[in-house]
C-alpha positions as CSV (number, residue, x, y, z in Angstrom):
1,M,137.2,-178.6,-141.5
2,S,135.4,-175.4,-142.5
3,T,135.2,-174.5,-138.8
4,D,139.0,-175.0,-138.4
5,I,139.7,-172.9,-141.5
6,A,137.4,-170.1,-140.2
7,L,139.2,-170.2,-136.8
8,E,142.6,-170.0,-138.4
9,K,141.7,-167.1,-140.6
10,R,140.1,-165.2,-137.7
11,T,143.1,-165.9,-135.4
12,M,145.8,-165.1,-137.9
13,S,144.0,-161.9,-139.0
14,K,143.7,-160.8,-135.4
15,V,147.4,-161.6,-134.7
16,T,148.6,-159.8,-137.8
17,R,146.5,-156.7,-137.1
18,R,147.7,-156.6,-133.5
19,L,151.4,-157.2,-133.9
20,M,152.6,-156.3,-137.3
21,P,151.9,-152.5,-137.5
22,F,153.5,-152.1,-134.1
23,L,156.6,-154.2,-134.9
24,I,157.0,-152.5,-138.3
25,L,156.9,-149.1,-136.5
26,L,159.6,-150.3,-134.0
27,Y,161.8,-151.5,-136.9
28,F,161.2,-148.2,-138.7
29,F,162.8,-146.3,-135.9
30,A,165.5,-148.9,-135.4
31,F,166.6,-148.7,-139.0
32,L,166.2,-144.9,-139.2
33,D,168.6,-144.5,-136.3
34,R,171.0,-146.9,-138.0
35,V,171.2,-145.2,-141.4
36,N,170.5,-141.5,-140.7
37,V,174.3,-141.1,-140.5
38,G,174.3,-141.3,-144.3
39,F,172.3,-138.0,-144.4
40,A,174.1,-136.4,-141.5
41,A,177.3,-136.9,-143.5
42,L,176.2,-134.3,-146.1
43,T,177.2,-131.6,-143.6
44,M,178.6,-133.5,-140.6
45,N,181.7,-134.7,-142.4
46,R,182.9,-131.2,-143.0
47,D,182.2,-130.1,-139.4
48,L,184.0,-133.1,-137.9
49,G,186.8,-133.3,-140.4
50,L,185.9,-136.7,-141.6
51,T,187.4,-138.0,-144.9
52,A,185.6,-140.5,-147.1
53,S,187.7,-143.3,-145.6
54,L,187.1,-142.2,-142.0
55,F,183.4,-141.9,-142.6
56,G,183.3,-145.3,-144.2
57,W,185.1,-146.8,-141.2
58,G,182.9,-145.0,-138.6
59,A,179.7,-145.8,-140.4
60,G,180.7,-149.5,-140.6
61,I,182.1,-149.9,-137.0
62,F,178.4,-149.9,-135.9
63,F,178.3,-153.5,-137.0
64,I,181.4,-154.6,-135.0
65,G,179.5,-153.7,-131.8
66,Y,176.4,-155.4,-133.3
67,F,178.4,-158.6,-134.1
68,L,179.9,-158.9,-130.6
69,F,176.7,-158.5,-128.7
70,E,174.1,-160.1,-131.1
71,V,174.1,-163.8,-129.8
72,P,174.2,-162.9,-126.1
73,S,171.4,-160.4,-126.6
74,N,169.1,-162.9,-128.3
75,L,169.8,-165.6,-125.7
76,A,168.9,-163.0,-123.0
77,L,165.6,-162.3,-124.9
78,A,164.8,-166.0,-124.9
79,K,165.3,-166.1,-121.1
80,T,163.6,-162.8,-120.1
81,G,160.9,-162.6,-122.7
82,A,160.5,-160.4,-125.9
83,R,158.5,-157.7,-124.2
84,I,161.1,-156.6,-121.6
85,W,164.2,-157.2,-123.7
86,L,162.9,-155.5,-126.9
87,A,161.9,-152.5,-124.7
88,R,165.4,-152.4,-123.2
89,I,167.0,-152.5,-126.6
90,M,164.9,-149.6,-127.9
91,I,165.4,-147.4,-124.9
92,T,169.2,-147.7,-124.9
93,W,169.6,-147.4,-128.7
94,G,167.4,-144.3,-128.7
95,I,169.4,-142.6,-126.1
96,V,172.7,-143.5,-127.7
97,S,171.5,-142.4,-131.2
98,A,170.4,-139.0,-129.8
99,C,173.8,-138.6,-128.2
100,G,175.2,-138.6,-131.7
101,A,174.6,-134.8,-131.5
102,L,177.5,-134.6,-129.0
103,V,180.3,-136.1,-131.1
104,K,183.2,-133.7,-131.7
105,G,185.6,-135.5,-134.0
106,P,186.6,-138.8,-135.6
107,A,187.4,-140.6,-132.3
108,S,184.1,-139.7,-130.6
109,F,182.2,-140.5,-133.8
110,M,183.6,-144.0,-134.1
111,T,183.1,-144.7,-130.4
112,L,179.5,-143.7,-130.5
113,R,178.8,-145.7,-133.6
114,F,180.3,-148.8,-131.9
115,V,178.2,-148.3,-128.8
116,L,175.1,-147.8,-130.9
117,G,175.7,-151.2,-132.6
118,A,176.1,-152.8,-129.2
119,A,172.9,-151.1,-128.0
120,E,170.8,-152.3,-131.0
121,A,172.3,-155.8,-131.1
122,G,169.5,-158.4,-130.8
123,F,166.6,-156.3,-132.0
124,F,166.2,-157.8,-135.5
125,P,166.9,-161.5,-134.7
126,G,164.9,-161.0,-131.6
127,V,161.8,-160.0,-133.6
128,I,162.4,-162.8,-136.1
129,L,162.5,-165.2,-133.2
130,Y,159.4,-163.6,-131.7
131,L,157.5,-164.0,-135.0
132,T,158.1,-167.8,-134.7
133,F,156.0,-167.7,-131.5
134,W,153.0,-166.3,-133.3
135,F,153.0,-167.4,-136.9
136,P,153.0,-171.0,-138.2
137,S,155.8,-171.7,-140.8
138,R,153.5,-171.4,-143.8
139,Y,153.1,-167.7,-143.1
140,R,156.8,-166.9,-142.4
141,A,158.2,-165.5,-145.6
142,Q,155.3,-163.1,-146.2
143,I,155.2,-162.0,-142.6
144,I,159.0,-161.5,-142.5
145,G,158.6,-159.5,-145.7
146,L,155.9,-157.4,-144.1
147,F,158.0,-156.8,-141.0
148,M,161.0,-155.9,-143.1
149,L,158.9,-153.4,-145.1
150,A,160.1,-150.9,-142.4
151,N,163.6,-151.2,-143.8
152,P,163.1,-149.6,-147.2
153,V,160.2,-147.4,-145.9
154,S,162.4,-145.9,-143.1
155,T,165.1,-145.2,-145.6
156,A,162.6,-143.7,-148.1
157,L,160.7,-141.6,-145.6
158,G,163.8,-140.9,-143.6
159,S,165.4,-139.5,-146.8
160,I,162.7,-136.9,-147.0
161,V,162.4,-136.1,-143.3
162,S,166.1,-136.0,-142.9
163,G,166.4,-133.5,-145.7
164,F,164.0,-131.2,-143.9
165,I,165.7,-131.6,-140.6
166,L,169.0,-130.6,-142.1
167,R,167.5,-127.3,-143.0
168,M,167.2,-126.6,-139.3
169,D,170.9,-125.9,-139.3
170,G,171.7,-123.1,-136.9
171,L,168.4,-123.2,-135.0
172,L,169.1,-122.5,-131.3
173,G,172.8,-122.7,-132.2
174,V,172.6,-126.4,-133.1
175,A,173.8,-127.8,-136.4
176,G,171.3,-129.5,-138.7
177,W,173.0,-132.9,-138.4
178,Q,172.8,-132.6,-134.6
179,W,169.1,-131.9,-134.8
180,L,168.9,-135.0,-137.1
181,F,170.3,-137.3,-134.4
182,I,168.2,-135.8,-131.6
183,L,164.8,-135.7,-133.4
184,E,165.2,-139.2,-134.9
185,G,166.6,-140.8,-131.8
186,M,164.2,-139.8,-129.0
187,P,161.0,-141.5,-130.6
188,S,162.7,-144.8,-130.0
189,V,162.9,-144.2,-126.3
190,V,159.2,-143.4,-126.2
191,M,158.4,-146.5,-128.2
192,G,160.5,-148.6,-125.8
193,F,158.2,-147.7,-122.9
194,I,155.1,-148.3,-125.0
195,T,156.5,-151.8,-125.9
196,L,156.4,-152.8,-122.2
197,R,152.6,-152.3,-122.1
198,Y,151.7,-153.4,-125.6
199,L,153.4,-156.6,-126.4
200,S,152.6,-160.1,-125.1
201,D,155.4,-162.7,-124.9
202,A,153.4,-165.6,-126.3
203,P,149.8,-166.5,-127.4
204,S,149.0,-168.1,-124.1
205,K,149.4,-164.6,-122.5
206,A,147.4,-162.7,-125.1
207,R,144.3,-161.5,-123.4
208,W,143.3,-159.9,-126.7
209,L,142.7,-163.3,-128.3
210,D,139.6,-165.4,-127.5
211,A,140.1,-168.6,-125.7
212,D,139.6,-170.8,-128.7
213,E,142.0,-168.7,-130.8
214,R,144.7,-168.9,-128.1
215,D,144.3,-172.6,-127.9
216,W,144.4,-173.2,-131.6
217,L,147.5,-171.0,-132.1
218,D,149.3,-172.5,-129.1
219,R,148.7,-176.0,-130.5
220,Q,150.0,-175.0,-133.9
221,I,153.2,-173.3,-132.7
222,S,153.9,-176.0,-130.1
223,S,153.4,-178.8,-132.6
224,E,155.7,-177.2,-135.2
225,A,158.4,-176.5,-132.5
226,A,158.2,-180.1,-131.3
227,E,158.5,-181.5,-134.8
228,R,161.6,-179.3,-135.5
229,A,163.2,-180.3,-132.2
230,R,162.5,-184.0,-133.0
231,K,164.1,-183.9,-136.4
232,H,166.9,-181.4,-135.8
233,K,167.7,-181.5,-132.1
234,L,170.7,-179.2,-131.8
235,S,172.4,-178.0,-128.6
236,L,173.6,-174.4,-128.3
237,G,177.2,-175.5,-129.1
238,Q,176.0,-177.6,-132.1
239,T,174.0,-174.6,-133.4
240,L,176.9,-172.2,-133.2
241,M,179.2,-174.6,-135.0
242,N,176.7,-176.0,-137.5
243,P,178.0,-175.5,-141.1
244,H,174.6,-174.7,-142.5
245,V,174.0,-171.9,-140.0
246,L,177.5,-170.6,-140.8
247,L,176.7,-170.8,-144.5
248,L,173.6,-168.7,-144.0
249,G,175.8,-166.2,-142.2
250,L,178.1,-166.0,-145.2
251,I,175.3,-165.5,-147.7
252,Y,173.7,-162.8,-145.5
253,F,177.2,-161.2,-145.1
254,L,177.3,-160.8,-148.9
255,I,173.7,-159.5,-149.1
256,V,174.3,-156.9,-146.3
257,T,177.6,-155.8,-147.8
258,A,175.7,-154.9,-151.0
259,N,172.6,-153.5,-149.3
260,N,174.2,-151.4,-146.6
261,G,177.1,-150.2,-148.6
262,L,174.5,-148.7,-150.9
263,V,172.1,-147.4,-148.2
264,L,174.8,-145.5,-146.3
265,W,176.5,-144.0,-149.4
266,Q,173.5,-143.5,-151.7
267,P,172.8,-139.9,-150.5
268,Q,176.3,-138.9,-151.4
269,I,176.1,-140.8,-154.7
270,M,173.0,-138.9,-155.5
271,K,174.7,-135.6,-154.7
272,A,177.6,-136.6,-156.9
273,L,175.2,-136.9,-159.8
274,G,174.8,-133.1,-159.6
275,L,171.5,-133.0,-157.7
276,A,170.8,-130.0,-155.6
277,E,170.9,-130.8,-151.9
278,H,167.2,-130.3,-151.5
279,W,166.5,-132.8,-154.2
280,V,168.8,-135.5,-152.8
281,G,166.2,-136.7,-150.2
282,P,163.2,-137.2,-152.6
283,V,165.2,-138.8,-155.3
284,N,167.1,-141.0,-152.9
285,A,163.7,-142.3,-151.6
286,I,162.6,-143.7,-155.1
287,P,164.7,-147.0,-155.0
288,F,163.5,-147.7,-151.5
289,V,159.8,-147.2,-152.3
290,V,160.1,-149.6,-155.2
291,G,162.1,-152.0,-153.0
292,A,159.4,-151.9,-150.3
293,I,156.7,-153.0,-152.8
294,T,158.9,-155.7,-154.2
295,M,159.7,-157.1,-150.8
296,L,156.0,-157.7,-150.1
297,V,155.4,-159.4,-153.5
298,W,158.5,-161.5,-153.4
299,G,157.8,-162.7,-149.9
300,R,154.3,-163.8,-150.8
301,L,155.5,-165.6,-153.9
302,A,158.3,-167.3,-152.0
303,D,155.7,-168.8,-149.5
304,R,153.6,-170.0,-152.4
305,R,156.4,-171.7,-154.2
306,G,158.3,-173.0,-151.2
307,K,161.6,-172.6,-153.3
308,Y,163.3,-170.2,-150.9
309,R,166.8,-170.7,-152.2
310,I,165.9,-170.3,-155.9
311,D,163.9,-167.1,-155.0
312,L,166.9,-165.9,-153.0
313,A,169.4,-166.6,-155.8
314,C,167.1,-164.8,-158.4
315,A,166.8,-161.7,-156.1
316,C,170.6,-161.5,-155.6
317,T,171.2,-161.7,-159.3
318,V,168.8,-158.9,-159.9
319,A,170.6,-156.8,-157.3
320,A,173.9,-157.5,-158.9
321,V,172.7,-156.5,-162.4
322,G,171.4,-153.2,-161.0
323,L,174.6,-152.4,-159.1
324,A,176.6,-153.2,-162.3
325,L,174.4,-150.9,-164.3
326,A,174.9,-148.0,-161.8
327,A,178.6,-148.7,-161.7
328,S,179.1,-148.7,-165.5
329,S,177.2,-145.5,-166.3
330,T,177.8,-141.7,-165.8
331,Q,174.3,-140.7,-167.0
332,P,172.1,-139.7,-164.0
333,L,169.0,-141.5,-165.2
334,M,170.9,-144.7,-165.9
335,V,172.6,-144.6,-162.5
336,I,169.2,-144.1,-160.7
337,A,167.6,-146.9,-162.8
338,G,170.5,-149.2,-161.7
339,L,170.0,-148.2,-158.1
340,V,166.2,-148.9,-158.3
341,L,167.0,-152.4,-159.8
342,A,169.5,-153.0,-157.0
343,A,166.9,-152.1,-154.4
344,V,164.4,-154.5,-156.1
345,G,166.8,-157.4,-155.8
346,G,168.4,-156.4,-152.5
347,Y,165.1,-156.1,-150.7
348,G,163.5,-159.0,-152.5
349,A,166.2,-161.3,-151.2
350,L,165.4,-160.6,-147.5
351,P,162.1,-162.5,-146.9
352,A,163.3,-165.5,-148.8
353,F,166.5,-165.6,-146.9
354,W,165.0,-165.2,-143.4
355,A,162.4,-167.9,-144.1
356,L,165.2,-170.5,-144.2
357,P,166.5,-170.6,-140.6
358,T,162.9,-170.8,-139.2
359,T,162.4,-174.1,-141.1
360,F,164.8,-176.1,-138.9
361,L,165.6,-174.2,-135.8
362,S,163.5,-174.0,-132.6
363,G,163.9,-173.0,-128.9
364,T,167.4,-172.0,-127.8
365,A,168.9,-173.2,-131.1
366,A,166.6,-170.7,-132.9
367,A,167.6,-167.9,-130.7
368,A,171.3,-168.6,-131.1
369,G,171.2,-169.7,-134.8
370,I,169.2,-166.8,-136.1
371,A,171.3,-164.3,-134.0
372,L,174.6,-165.9,-135.2
373,A,173.5,-165.8,-138.9
374,N,172.4,-162.2,-138.5
375,S,175.6,-161.1,-136.6
376,I,177.9,-162.7,-139.2
377,G,175.9,-161.2,-141.9
378,N,175.8,-157.8,-140.4
379,L,179.6,-157.6,-140.5
380,G,178.8,-156.9,-144.2
381,G,177.3,-153.6,-142.8
382,F,180.9,-152.7,-141.9
383,A,182.5,-154.2,-145.0
384,G,180.1,-152.4,-147.5
385,P,180.4,-148.8,-146.3
386,Y,184.1,-149.1,-145.6
387,L,184.7,-150.7,-149.0
388,I,183.1,-147.9,-150.9
389,G,184.8,-145.3,-148.6
390,Y,188.2,-146.8,-149.3
391,V,187.7,-147.1,-153.0
392,R,186.2,-143.6,-153.2
393,S,189.3,-142.2,-151.5
394,T,191.7,-143.9,-153.9
395,T,189.8,-143.5,-157.2
396,S,187.5,-141.0,-158.8
397,G,183.8,-141.5,-158.5
398,Y,181.8,-144.4,-157.1
399,G,181.8,-146.8,-160.0
400,Y,184.5,-149.1,-158.8
401,G,182.9,-149.3,-155.3
402,L,179.5,-150.1,-156.8
403,A,181.1,-152.8,-159.0
404,M,182.5,-154.5,-155.9
405,L,179.1,-154.5,-154.3
406,A,177.7,-156.1,-157.5
407,V,180.2,-158.9,-157.1
408,A,179.1,-159.4,-153.5
409,A,175.4,-159.7,-154.5
410,L,176.3,-162.1,-157.4
411,L,178.3,-164.3,-155.1
412,A,175.4,-164.5,-152.6
413,G,173.2,-165.8,-155.3
414,L,175.7,-168.3,-156.6
415,I,176.4,-169.7,-153.1
416,S,172.6,-170.0,-152.5
417,L,172.3,-172.2,-155.6
418,C,175.3,-174.3,-154.8
419,A,174.0,-175.0,-151.3
420,R,170.7,-176.5,-152.7
421,G,169.6,-179.9,-151.3
422,P,168.7,-183.0,-153.3
423,S,167.4,-182.4,-156.8
424,G,163.7,-182.2,-157.2
425,S,162.8,-181.8,-153.5
426,D,161.1,-178.9,-151.8
427,E,163.6,-176.2,-150.8
428,A,162.6,-176.1,-147.2
429,E,162.6,-179.9,-146.9
430,A,165.9,-180.1,-148.8
431,F,167.5,-177.7,-146.4
432,D,166.0,-179.7,-143.5
433,G,167.5,-182.8,-144.9
434,Q,171.0,-181.3,-144.9
435,I,170.7,-180.1,-141.4
436,D,169.2,-183.4,-140.2
437,A,172.1,-185.4,-141.7
438,H,174.6,-183.1,-140.0
439,A,172.8,-183.2,-136.6
440,H,172.7,-187.0,-136.5
441,R,176.2,-187.6,-137.8
442,P,178.2,-189.7,-135.3
443,S,180.7,-187.7,-133.3
444,R,184.4,-188.5,-133.6
445,G,185.1,-186.8,-130.3
446,H,184.0,-189.6,-128.0
């Protein structure tokens, strides 16, 4: 037994050190290219003639392209292998993001944002699926939390870096916001080519693992996948129509509405507090630094407790309270405190949420189900920014928009609780039981 424990620790330590820093770096650039438009807007909106409503529409239309191509992209990854497909995604999104420097007005801005969404589609669910090839289920929430650390970190560091890049305004006749897209887009292209050489598609192909480590990990992953397939054997069609997968999509839609609405508008909210432009970046980074720390802690606690739905509901409630506080105050310190609390809950919800689909989906069903939940959820990335933009253009200030995001976060928490399984059972097992009942329900179509 002690030998098996030592082998497990050695193997998982080696896998974590090999994969996670690299995947975090990839996601860092992916998320940076997605949200840097929020900083570009500080000067770009004036140059392109974008109103608050037009910017909200353009910032959010990214997620329409993302939604349409998400499931096909993840199915392609399952067929071609993660190494090649993730590299393809990164190279294309980096090129498209850098081309943001070429937009001339509202029409070209919206077109490019849509194409960027289509280019990036499949990256996040692809990595979530990829992690199931390497990490047994008991590691999932904390590993997903570690991977998603790049989300708040990219926003925090991006806030500071983007502020400096905007100061390059006029260099070589190029506007600061144009430099922003160029300098933050091209690293993704480089990382795409590195991905082709660095990643292994599965443990059996990992030459950097010893033979006994490869065998142990392969047995663990294969055994879990076989058990999930035995208990919850779902075809592609059943997965796409499964009410519990769709419910996950709805919950994630509400979480993303709150999170992304805040991420893309927060620099302008900070500026509206009266901060000088050179202070917007550092202050904007504070909620995301705190959110990053919270996400790691919340993910580890969620794995220990195994009550993913309760942890998810608690995190969403914290986010709602923070957003409500920011919405109801005009005092800068209170608004910033509310935004910090919103980041704590918003980011704390992510590892608990993404641990849920990996408890019952495997194979093609996992590729399709994770992608579908993510694509439905990411429509909230359109709803959140557009909602704040529309409300901002029809009212004074950002209070009403933040209040609507608070309602979205609260609804996500309530739905998570209402969707619980049988009383007193483990959250993952309860969720499994619901899926199992649905998967084996006799069909009325025959």
